[in-house]
Backbone atoms as SQL, in Angstrom:
CREATE TABLE atoms (id INTEGER PRIMARY KEY, chain TEXT, resi INTEGER, resn TEXT, atom TEXT, x REAL, y REAL, z REAL);
INSERT INTO atoms VALUES
  (1, 'A', 1, 'UNK', 'N', -40.232, 33.983, 44.320),
  (2, 'A', 1, 'UNK', 'CA', -39.530, 33.078, 43.394),
  (3, 'A', 1, 'UNK', 'C', -40.067, 33.333, 41.972),
  (4, 'A', 2, 'UNK', 'N', -39.199, 33.347, 41.030),
  (5, 'A', 2, 'UNK', 'CA', -39.517, 33.659, 39.640),
  (6, 'A', 2, 'UNK', 'C', -40.244, 32.383, 39.002),
  (7, 'A', 3, 'UNK', 'N', -41.390, 32.633, 38.547),
  (8, 'A', 3, 'UNK', 'CA', -42.205, 31.494, 37.900),
  (9, 'A', 3, 'UNK', 'C', -41.579, 31.005, 36.606),
  (10, 'A', 4, 'UNK', 'N', -40.810, 31.896, 35.891),
  (11, 'A', 4, 'UNK', 'CA', -40.268, 31.456, 34.624),
  (12, 'A', 4, 'UNK', 'C', -38.912, 30.709, 34.802),
  (13, 'A', 5, 'UNK', 'N', -38.376, 30.703, 35.921),
  (14, 'A', 5, 'UNK', 'CA', -37.094, 30.045, 36.155),
  (15, 'A', 5, 'UNK', 'C', -37.285, 28.551, 36.018),
  (16, 'A', 6, 'UNK', 'N', -36.269, 27.888, 35.351),
  (17, 'A', 6, 'UNK', 'CA', -36.398, 26.471, 35.210),
  (18, 'A', 6, 'UNK', 'C', -35.512, 25.799, 36.290),
  (19, 'A', 7, 'UNK', 'N', -36.030, 24.957, 37.096),
  (20, 'A', 7, 'UNK', 'CA', -35.258, 24.382, 38.114),
  (21, 'A', 7, 'UNK', 'C', -34.137, 23.425, 37.442),
  (22, 'A', 8, 'UNK', 'N', -32.979, 23.427, 38.105),
  (23, 'A', 8, 'UNK', 'CA', -31.957, 22.533, 37.513),
  (24, 'A', 8, 'UNK', 'C', -32.321, 21.080, 37.659),
  (25, 'A', 9, 'UNK', 'N', -31.945, 20.297, 36.692),
  (26, 'A', 9, 'UNK', 'CA', -32.206, 18.852, 36.624),
  (27, 'A', 9, 'UNK', 'C', -31.158, 18.159, 37.531),
  (28, 'A', 10, 'UNK', 'N', -31.615, 17.111, 38.156),
  (29, 'A', 10, 'UNK', 'CA', -30.770, 16.353, 39.107),
  (30, 'A', 10, 'UNK', 'C', -29.554, 15.774, 38.352),
  (31, 'A', 11, 'UNK', 'N', -29.662, 15.340, 37.167),
  (32, 'A', 11, 'UNK', 'CA', -28.577, 14.742, 36.419),
  (33, 'A', 11, 'UNK', 'C', -27.675, 15.705, 35.590),
  (34, 'A', 12, 'UNK', 'N', -27.930, 16.967, 35.763),
  (35, 'A', 12, 'UNK', 'CA', -27.098, 17.965, 35.037),
  (36, 'A', 12, 'UNK', 'C', -27.554, 18.180, 33.644),
  (37, 'A', 13, 'UNK', 'N', -28.718, 17.865, 33.259),
  (38, 'A', 13, 'UNK', 'CA', -29.188, 18.108, 31.878),
  (39, 'A', 13, 'UNK', 'C', -29.519, 19.505, 31.601),
  (40, 'A', 14, 'UNK', 'N', -29.725, 20.371, 32.617),
  (41, 'A', 14, 'UNK', 'CA', -30.164, 21.759, 32.354),
  (42, 'A', 14, 'UNK', 'C', -28.925, 22.541, 32.004),
  (43, 'A', 15, 'UNK', 'N', -28.666, 22.665, 30.722),
  (44, 'A', 15, 'UNK', 'CA', -27.494, 23.427, 30.210),
  (45, 'A', 15, 'UNK', 'C', -27.984, 24.807, 29.794),
  (46, 'A', 16, 'UNK', 'N', -27.235, 25.847, 30.187),
  (47, 'A', 16, 'UNK', 'CA', -27.612, 27.205, 29.760),
  (48, 'A', 16, 'UNK', 'C', -27.346, 27.282, 28.307),
  (49, 'A', 17, 'UNK', 'N', -27.952, 28.310, 27.702),
  (50, 'A', 17, 'UNK', 'CA', -27.725, 28.525, 26.278),
  (51, 'A', 17, 'UNK', 'C', -26.356, 29.085, 25.913),
  (52, 'A', 18, 'UNK', 'N', -25.682, 29.647, 27.017),
  (53, 'A', 18, 'UNK', 'CA', -24.409, 30.242, 26.851),
  (54, 'A', 18, 'UNK', 'C', -23.248, 29.216, 26.801),
  (55, 'A', 19, 'UNK', 'N', -23.488, 28.075, 27.428),
  (56, 'A', 19, 'UNK', 'CA', -22.442, 27.096, 27.565),
  (57, 'A', 19, 'UNK', 'C', -22.417, 26.281, 26.313),
  (58, 'A', 20, 'UNK', 'N', -21.194, 25.792, 25.854),
  (59, 'A', 20, 'UNK', 'CA', -21.172, 24.948, 24.724),
  (60, 'A', 20, 'UNK', 'C', -21.772, 23.568, 24.989),
  (61, 'A', 21, 'UNK', 'N', -22.204, 22.917, 24.004),
  (62, 'A', 21, 'UNK', 'CA', -22.770, 21.600, 24.132),
  (63, 'A', 21, 'UNK', 'C', -21.597, 20.587, 24.466),
  (64, 'A', 22, 'UNK', 'N', -21.965, 19.519, 25.193),
  (65, 'A', 22, 'UNK', 'CA', -20.914, 18.538, 25.523),
  (66, 'A', 22, 'UNK', 'C', -20.219, 18.055, 24.270),
  (67, 'A', 23, 'UNK', 'N', -18.913, 18.002, 24.303),
  (68, 'A', 23, 'UNK', 'CA', -18.132, 17.527, 23.162),
  (69, 'A', 23, 'UNK', 'C', -17.882, 18.575, 22.107),
  (70, 'A', 24, 'UNK', 'N', -18.356, 19.856, 22.324),
  (71, 'A', 24, 'UNK', 'CA', -18.135, 20.900, 21.362),
  (72, 'A', 24, 'UNK', 'C', -16.668, 21.386, 21.488),
  (73, 'A', 25, 'UNK', 'N', -15.937, 21.270, 20.431),
  (74, 'A', 25, 'UNK', 'CA', -14.522, 21.603, 20.412),
  (75, 'A', 25, 'UNK', 'C', -14.258, 22.954, 19.817),
  (76, 'A', 26, 'UNK', 'N', -15.245, 23.809, 19.657),
  (77, 'A', 26, 'UNK', 'CA', -15.087, 25.088, 18.998),
  (78, 'A', 26, 'UNK', 'C', -14.706, 26.208, 19.911),
  (79, 'A', 27, 'UNK', 'N', -14.019, 25.937, 20.994),
  (80, 'A', 27, 'UNK', 'CA', -13.599, 26.986, 21.919),
  (81, 'A', 27, 'UNK', 'C', -12.351, 27.631, 21.415),
  (82, 'A', 28, 'UNK', 'N', -12.085, 28.890, 21.918),
  (83, 'A', 28, 'UNK', 'CA', -10.945, 29.604, 21.422),
  (84, 'A', 28, 'UNK', 'C', -9.671, 29.159, 22.166),
  (85, 'A', 29, 'UNK', 'N', -9.842, 28.493, 23.260),
  (86, 'A', 29, 'UNK', 'CA', -8.667, 27.982, 24.057),
  (87, 'A', 29, 'UNK', 'C', -8.115, 26.769, 23.404),
  (88, 'A', 30, 'UNK', 'N', -6.743, 26.801, 23.131),
  (89, 'A', 30, 'UNK', 'CA', -6.116, 25.616, 22.459),
  (90, 'A', 30, 'UNK', 'C', -6.141, 24.366, 23.412),
  (91, 'A', 31, 'UNK', 'N', -6.202, 23.252, 22.765),
  (92, 'A', 31, 'UNK', 'CA', -6.229, 21.986, 23.563),
  (93, 'A', 31, 'UNK', 'C', -4.814, 21.771, 24.090),
  (94, 'A', 32, 'UNK', 'N', -4.715, 21.490, 25.376),
  (95, 'A', 32, 'UNK', 'CA', -3.386, 21.266, 26.001),
  (96, 'A', 32, 'UNK', 'C', -2.851, 19.960, 25.480),
  (97, 'A', 33, 'UNK', 'N', -1.512, 19.926, 25.465),
  (98, 'A', 33, 'UNK', 'CA', -0.809, 18.697, 25.015),
  (99, 'A', 33, 'UNK', 'C', -0.200, 18.014, 26.268),
  (100, 'A', 34, 'UNK', 'N', 0.004, 16.747, 26.196),
  (101, 'A', 34, 'UNK', 'CA', 0.483, 15.993, 27.349),
  (102, 'A', 34, 'UNK', 'C', 1.724, 15.162, 26.980),
  (103, 'A', 35, 'UNK', 'N', 2.584, 14.993, 27.933),
  (104, 'A', 35, 'UNK', 'CA', 3.700, 14.144, 27.758),
  (105, 'A', 35, 'UNK', 'C', 3.475, 12.858, 28.583),
  (106, 'A', 36, 'UNK', 'N', 3.644, 11.728, 27.964),
  (107, 'A', 36, 'UNK', 'CA', 3.551, 10.448, 28.649),
  (108, 'A', 36, 'UNK', 'C', 4.891, 9.811, 28.794),
  (109, 'A', 37, 'UNK', 'N', 5.227, 9.474, 30.029),
  (110, 'A', 37, 'UNK', 'CA', 6.557, 8.874, 30.330),
  (111, 'A', 37, 'UNK', 'C', 6.351, 7.476, 30.868),
  (112, 'A', 38, 'UNK', 'N', 7.137, 6.480, 30.416),
  (113, 'A', 38, 'UNK', 'CA', 7.047, 5.150, 30.931),
  (114, 'A', 38, 'UNK', 'C', 8.420, 4.865, 31.518),
  (115, 'A', 39, 'UNK', 'N', 8.419, 4.471, 32.796),
  (116, 'A', 39, 'UNK', 'CA', 9.703, 4.101, 33.466),
  (117, 'A', 39, 'UNK', 'C', 9.952, 2.609, 33.237),
  (118, 'A', 40, 'UNK', 'N', 10.732, 2.320, 32.202),
  (119, 'A', 40, 'UNK', 'CA', 10.920, 0.970, 31.725),
  (120, 'A', 40, 'UNK', 'C', 11.422, -0.041, 32.796),
  (121, 'A', 41, 'UNK', 'N', 12.236, 0.465, 33.721),
  (122, 'A', 41, 'UNK', 'CA', 12.737, -0.381, 34.840),
  (123, 'A', 41, 'UNK', 'C', 11.617, -0.796, 35.780),
  (124, 'A', 42, 'UNK', 'N', 10.511, -0.001, 35.870),
  (125, 'A', 42, 'UNK', 'CA', 9.485, -0.369, 36.810),
  (126, 'A', 42, 'UNK', 'C', 8.325, -1.150, 36.116),
  (127, 'A', 43, 'UNK', 'N', 8.252, -0.974, 34.785),
  (128, 'A', 43, 'UNK', 'CA', 7.104, -1.594, 34.023),
  (129, 'A', 43, 'UNK', 'C', 7.335, -3.127, 33.900),
  (130, 'A', 44, 'UNK', 'N', 6.279, -3.867, 34.238),
  (131, 'A', 44, 'UNK', 'CA', 6.282, -5.251, 34.080),
  (132, 'A', 44, 'UNK', 'C', 5.510, -5.756, 32.827),
  (133, 'A', 45, 'UNK', 'N', 5.170, -4.785, 31.997),
  (134, 'A', 45, 'UNK', 'CA', 4.509, -5.078, 30.705),
  (135, 'A', 45, 'UNK', 'C', 3.225, -5.896, 30.830),
  (136, 'A', 46, 'UNK', 'N', 2.384, -5.400, 31.768),
  (137, 'A', 46, 'UNK', 'CA', 1.089, -6.093, 32.012),
  (138, 'A', 46, 'UNK', 'C', 0.006, -5.646, 31.055),
  (139, 'A', 47, 'UNK', 'N', 0.188, -4.508, 30.392),
  (140, 'A', 47, 'UNK', 'CA', -0.853, -4.067, 29.368),
  (141, 'A', 47, 'UNK', 'C', -1.988, -3.266, 29.944),
  (142, 'A', 48, 'UNK', 'N', -2.017, -3.081, 31.251),
  (143, 'A', 48, 'UNK', 'CA', -3.179, -2.381, 31.808),
  (144, 'A', 48, 'UNK', 'C', -3.315, -0.918, 31.281),
  (145, 'A', 49, 'UNK', 'N', -2.151, -0.251, 31.094),
  (146, 'A', 49, 'UNK', 'CA', -2.166, 1.095, 30.609),
  (147, 'A', 49, 'UNK', 'C', -2.904, 1.172, 29.218),
  (148, 'A', 50, 'UNK', 'N', -2.523, 0.272, 28.374),
  (149, 'A', 50, 'UNK', 'CA', -3.041, 0.224, 27.033),
  (150, 'A', 50, 'UNK', 'C', -4.568, -0.090, 27.050),
  (151, 'A', 51, 'UNK', 'N', -4.912, -1.027, 27.960),
  (152, 'A', 51, 'UNK', 'CA', -6.297, -1.389, 28.046),
  (153, 'A', 51, 'UNK', 'C', -7.208, -0.332, 28.526),
  (154, 'A', 52, 'UNK', 'N', -6.669, 0.542, 29.471),
  (155, 'A', 52, 'UNK', 'CA', -7.520, 1.558, 30.031),
  (156, 'A', 52, 'UNK', 'C', -7.540, 2.907, 29.194),
  (157, 'A', 53, 'UNK', 'N', -6.598, 3.015, 28.269),
  (158, 'A', 53, 'UNK', 'CA', -6.518, 4.315, 27.500),
  (159, 'A', 53, 'UNK', 'C', -7.742, 4.453, 26.616),
  (160, 'A', 54, 'UNK', 'N', -8.602, 5.566, 26.887),
  (161, 'A', 54, 'UNK', 'CA', -9.804, 5.660, 26.061),
  (162, 'A', 54, 'UNK', 'C', -9.494, 6.190, 24.707),
  (163, 'A', 55, 'UNK', 'N', -8.365, 6.879, 24.540),
  (164, 'A', 55, 'UNK', 'CA', -7.952, 7.406, 23.219),
  (165, 'A', 55, 'UNK', 'C', -7.117, 6.436, 22.397),
  (166, 'A', 56, 'UNK', 'N', -6.763, 5.302, 23.035),
  (167, 'A', 56, 'UNK', 'CA', -5.812, 4.318, 22.406),
  (168, 'A', 56, 'UNK', 'C', -4.473, 4.995, 22.056),
  (169, 'A', 57, 'UNK', 'N', -3.989, 5.898, 22.939),
  (170, 'A', 57, 'UNK', 'CA', -2.659, 6.505, 22.785),
  (171, 'A', 57, 'UNK', 'C', -1.557, 5.549, 23.062),
  (172, 'A', 58, 'UNK', 'N', -1.858, 4.577, 23.901),
  (173, 'A', 58, 'UNK', 'CA', -0.844, 3.646, 24.289),
  (174, 'A', 58, 'UNK', 'C', -1.167, 2.273, 23.667),
  (175, 'A', 59, 'UNK', 'N', -0.245, 1.747, 22.953),
  (176, 'A', 59, 'UNK', 'CA', -0.387, 0.421, 22.294),
  (177, 'A', 59, 'UNK', 'C', 0.755, -0.461, 22.940),
  (178, 'A', 60, 'UNK', 'N', 0.669, -1.715, 22.591),
  (179, 'A', 60, 'UNK', 'CA', 1.682, -2.631, 23.092),
  (180, 'A', 60, 'UNK', 'C', 2.556, -3.111, 21.909),
  (181, 'A', 61, 'UNK', 'N', 3.891, -3.139, 22.153),
  (182, 'A', 61, 'UNK', 'CA', 4.803, -3.646, 21.077),
  (183, 'A', 61, 'UNK', 'C', 4.789, -5.139, 21.015),
  (184, 'A', 62, 'UNK', 'N', 5.607, -5.733, 20.220),
  (185, 'A', 62, 'UNK', 'CA', 5.594, -7.193, 20.027),
  (186, 'A', 62, 'UNK', 'C', 5.998, -7.948, 21.366),
  (187, 'A', 63, 'UNK', 'N', 6.642, -7.247, 22.294),
  (188, 'A', 63, 'UNK', 'CA', 6.977, -7.834, 23.528),
  (189, 'A', 63, 'UNK', 'C', 6.027, -7.631, 24.679),
  (190, 'A', 64, 'UNK', 'N', 4.973, -6.848, 24.389),
  (191, 'A', 64, 'UNK', 'CA', 4.015, -6.458, 25.354),
  (192, 'A', 64, 'UNK', 'C', 4.300, -5.227, 26.141),
  (193, 'A', 65, 'UNK', 'N', 5.344, -4.500, 25.808),
  (194, 'A', 65, 'UNK', 'CA', 5.688, -3.290, 26.474),
  (195, 'A', 65, 'UNK', 'C', 4.894, -2.134, 25.875),
  (196, 'A', 66, 'UNK', 'N', 4.622, -1.111, 26.710),
  (197, 'A', 66, 'UNK', 'CA', 3.902, 0.039, 26.202),
  (198, 'A', 66, 'UNK', 'C', 4.615, 0.772, 25.104),
  (199, 'A', 67, 'UNK', 'N', 3.915, 1.136, 24.039),
  (200, 'A', 67, 'UNK', 'CA', 4.439, 1.931, 22.983),
  (201, 'A', 67, 'UNK', 'C', 3.599, 3.201, 22.831),
  (202, 'A', 68, 'UNK', 'N', 4.288, 4.334, 22.746),
  (203, 'A', 68, 'UNK', 'CA', 3.530, 5.644, 22.701),
  (204, 'A', 68, 'UNK', 'C', 3.515, 6.153, 21.296),
  (205, 'A', 69, 'UNK', 'N', 2.894, 5.433, 20.435),
  (206, 'A', 69, 'UNK', 'CA', 2.794, 5.835, 18.990),
  (207, 'A', 69, 'UNK', 'C', 1.858, 7.009, 18.716),
  (208, 'A', 70, 'UNK', 'N', 0.803, 7.107, 19.559),
  (209, 'A', 70, 'UNK', 'CA', -0.197, 8.071, 19.374),
  (210, 'A', 70, 'UNK', 'C', -0.327, 9.083, 20.505),
  (211, 'A', 71, 'UNK', 'N', 0.759, 9.431, 21.110),
  (212, 'A', 71, 'UNK', 'CA', 0.680, 10.298, 22.295),
  (213, 'A', 71, 'UNK', 'C', 0.103, 11.678, 22.047),
  (214, 'A', 72, 'UNK', 'N', 0.083, 12.132, 20.822),
  (215, 'A', 72, 'UNK', 'CA', -0.509, 13.440, 20.506),
  (216, 'A', 72, 'UNK', 'C', -2.014, 13.489, 20.732),
  (217, 'A', 73, 'UNK', 'N', -2.652, 12.292, 20.687),
  (218, 'A', 73, 'UNK', 'CA', -4.099, 12.199, 20.992),
  (219, 'A', 73, 'UNK', 'C', -4.459, 12.261, 22.495),
  (220, 'A', 74, 'UNK', 'N', -3.442, 12.231, 23.372),
  (221, 'A', 74, 'UNK', 'CA', -3.697, 12.103, 24.809),
  (222, 'A', 74, 'UNK', 'C', -4.506, 13.371, 25.280),
  (223, 'A', 75, 'UNK', 'N', -5.582, 13.079, 26.076),
  (224, 'A', 75, 'UNK', 'CA', -6.416, 14.050, 26.576),
  (225, 'A', 75, 'UNK', 'C', -6.054, 14.396, 28.072),
  (226, 'A', 76, 'UNK', 'N', -5.136, 13.692, 28.645),
  (227, 'A', 76, 'UNK', 'CA', -4.751, 13.937, 30.012),
  (228, 'A', 76, 'UNK', 'C', -5.670, 13.349, 31.049),
  (229, 'A', 77, 'UNK', 'N', -6.371, 12.298, 30.646),
  (230, 'A', 77, 'UNK', 'CA', -7.312, 11.717, 31.670),
  (231, 'A', 77, 'UNK', 'C', -6.643, 10.980, 32.807),
  (232, 'A', 78, 'UNK', 'N', -5.390, 10.554, 32.511),
  (233, 'A', 78, 'UNK', 'CA', -4.560, 9.808, 33.427),
  (234, 'A', 78, 'UNK', 'C', -5.093, 8.516, 33.924),
  (235, 'A', 79, 'UNK', 'N', -5.941, 7.872, 33.089),
  (236, 'A', 79, 'UNK', 'CA', -6.430, 6.554, 33.449),
  (237, 'A', 79, 'UNK', 'C', -5.310, 5.507, 33.541),
  (238, 'A', 80, 'UNK', 'N', -4.377, 5.677, 32.584),
  (239, 'A', 80, 'UNK', 'CA', -3.194, 4.722, 32.574),
  (240, 'A', 80, 'UNK', 'C', -2.414, 4.934, 33.830),
  (241, 'A', 81, 'UNK', 'N', -2.144, 6.134, 34.230),
  (242, 'A', 81, 'UNK', 'CA', -1.351, 6.432, 35.411),
  (243, 'A', 81, 'UNK', 'C', -2.063, 5.924, 36.668),
  (244, 'A', 82, 'UNK', 'N', -3.352, 6.128, 36.772),
  (245, 'A', 82, 'UNK', 'CA', -4.153, 5.727, 37.959),
  (246, 'A', 82, 'UNK', 'C', -4.213, 4.205, 38.104),
  (247, 'A', 83, 'UNK', 'N', -4.189, 3.480, 36.995),
  (248, 'A', 83, 'UNK', 'CA', -4.399, 2.035, 37.085),
  (249, 'A', 83, 'UNK', 'C', -3.106, 1.253, 37.015),
  (250, 'A', 84, 'UNK', 'N', -2.014, 1.844, 36.763),
  (251, 'A', 84, 'UNK', 'CA', -0.722, 1.164, 36.719),
  (252, 'A', 84, 'UNK', 'C', -0.400, 0.603, 38.110),
  (253, 'A', 85, 'UNK', 'N', -0.247, -0.704, 38.246),
  (254, 'A', 85, 'UNK', 'CA', 0.070, -1.274, 39.566),
  (255, 'A', 85, 'UNK', 'C', 1.489, -1.024, 40.037),
  (256, 'A', 86, 'UNK', 'N', 2.366, -0.597, 39.119),
  (257, 'A', 86, 'UNK', 'CA', 3.760, -0.378, 39.478),
  (258, 'A', 86, 'UNK', 'C', 4.187, 1.020, 39.416),
  (259, 'A', 87, 'UNK', 'N', 3.214, 1.927, 39.229),
  (260, 'A', 87, 'UNK', 'CA', 3.500, 3.435, 39.186),
  (261, 'A', 87, 'UNK', 'C', 4.608, 3.669, 38.128),
  (262, 'A', 88, 'UNK', 'N', 4.517, 2.990, 36.997),
  (263, 'A', 88, 'UNK', 'CA', 5.571, 3.078, 35.995),
  (264, 'A', 88, 'UNK', 'C', 5.197, 4.055, 34.849),
  (265, 'A', 89, 'UNK', 'N', 4.057, 4.693, 34.903),
  (266, 'A', 89, 'UNK', 'CA', 3.653, 5.620, 33.834),
  (267, 'A', 89, 'UNK', 'C', 3.272, 6.932, 34.467),
  (268, 'A', 90, 'UNK', 'N', 3.641, 7.980, 33.802),
  (269, 'A', 90, 'UNK', 'CA', 3.387, 9.345, 34.297),
  (270, 'A', 90, 'UNK', 'C', 2.858, 10.203, 33.117),
  (271, 'A', 91, 'UNK', 'N', 1.758, 10.979, 33.342),
  (272, 'A', 91, 'UNK', 'CA', 1.161, 11.841, 32.372),
  (273, 'A', 91, 'UNK', 'C', 1.272, 13.204, 32.935),
  (274, 'A', 92, 'UNK', 'N', 1.866, 14.150, 32.226),
  (275, 'A', 92, 'UNK', 'CA', 1.949, 15.547, 32.628),
  (276, 'A', 92, 'UNK', 'C', 1.613, 16.450, 31.506),
  (277, 'A', 93, 'UNK', 'N', 0.979, 17.601, 31.842),
  (278, 'A', 93, 'UNK', 'CA', 0.663, 18.600, 30.788),
  (279, 'A', 93, 'UNK', 'C', 1.969, 19.216, 30.432),
  (280, 'A', 94, 'UNK', 'N', 2.075, 19.352, 29.026),
  (281, 'A', 94, 'UNK', 'CA', 3.279, 19.960, 28.441),
  (282, 'A', 94, 'UNK', 'C', 3.243, 21.451, 28.738),
  (283, 'A', 95, 'UNK', 'N', 4.316, 22.015, 29.215),
  (284, 'A', 95, 'UNK', 'CA', 4.430, 23.418, 29.561),
  (285, 'A', 95, 'UNK', 'C', 4.770, 24.198, 28.334),
  (286, 'A', 96, 'UNK', 'N', 4.008, 25.236, 28.088),
  (287, 'A', 96, 'UNK', 'CA', 4.336, 26.107, 26.922),
  (288, 'A', 96, 'UNK', 'C', 5.529, 26.933, 27.258),
  (289, 'A', 97, 'UNK', 'N', 6.355, 27.164, 26.272),
  (290, 'A', 97, 'UNK', 'CA', 7.572, 27.933, 26.494),
  (291, 'A', 97, 'UNK', 'C', 7.159, 29.424, 26.624),
  (292, 'A', 98, 'UNK', 'N', 7.540, 30.004, 27.729),
  (293, 'A', 98, 'UNK', 'CA', 7.309, 31.393, 27.993),
  (294, 'A', 98, 'UNK', 'C', 8.500, 32.219, 27.541),
  (295, 'A', 99, 'UNK', 'N', 8.202, 33.347, 26.975),
  (296, 'A', 99, 'UNK', 'CA', 9.310, 34.239, 26.556),
  (297, 'A', 99, 'UNK', 'C', 9.979, 34.789, 27.779),
  (298, 'A', 100, 'UNK', 'N', 11.289, 34.967, 27.623),
  (299, 'A', 100, 'UNK', 'CA', 12.048, 35.398, 28.843),
  (300, 'A', 100, 'UNK', 'C', 11.733, 36.871, 29.059),
  (301, 'A', 101, 'UNK', 'N', 11.551, 37.254, 30.336),
  (302, 'A', 101, 'UNK', 'CA', 11.214, 38.586, 30.721),
  (303, 'A', 101, 'UNK', 'C', 12.548, 39.454, 30.717),
  (304, 'A', 102, 'UNK', 'N', 12.412, 40.685, 30.146),
  (305, 'A', 102, 'UNK', 'CA', 13.507, 41.571, 30.253),
  (306, 'A', 102, 'UNK', 'C', 14.502, 41.356, 29.168),
  (307, 'A', 103, 'UNK', 'N', 14.315, 40.380, 28.350),
  (308, 'A', 103, 'UNK', 'CA', 15.247, 40.059, 27.259),
  (309, 'A', 103, 'UNK', 'C', 14.843, 40.714, 25.982),
  (310, 'A', 104, 'UNK', 'N', 15.654, 41.589, 25.431),
  (311, 'A', 104, 'UNK', 'CA', 15.281, 42.192, 24.164),
  (312, 'A', 104, 'UNK', 'C', 16.208, 41.711, 23.071),
  (313, 'A', 105, 'UNK', 'N', 15.623, 41.643, 21.892),
  (314, 'A', 105, 'UNK', 'CA', 16.385, 41.128, 20.725),
  (315, 'A', 105, 'UNK', 'C', 17.145, 42.208, 20.022);
């Protein structure tokens, strides 16, 4: 066994020098974007989705219905989707448009 090796910490604190620090946004990979859909016929306007959203992407309008004013900030955690008692909200990663194969301009 190598004497210089550092044993991993039980709580995951042993980060290698090659990995970015937690919360470091300087990666070359673009941040994915998400689409949030609310099925108005299923929604009973309970406000749970807005309460659980860590990025505050979902707010409530004057009637208590979910409003998606800040959906660009969505990180795709799906807390709103997981906690909705009526399955009235859906979060999906936005698909990038792929160029059509075999099509020449």
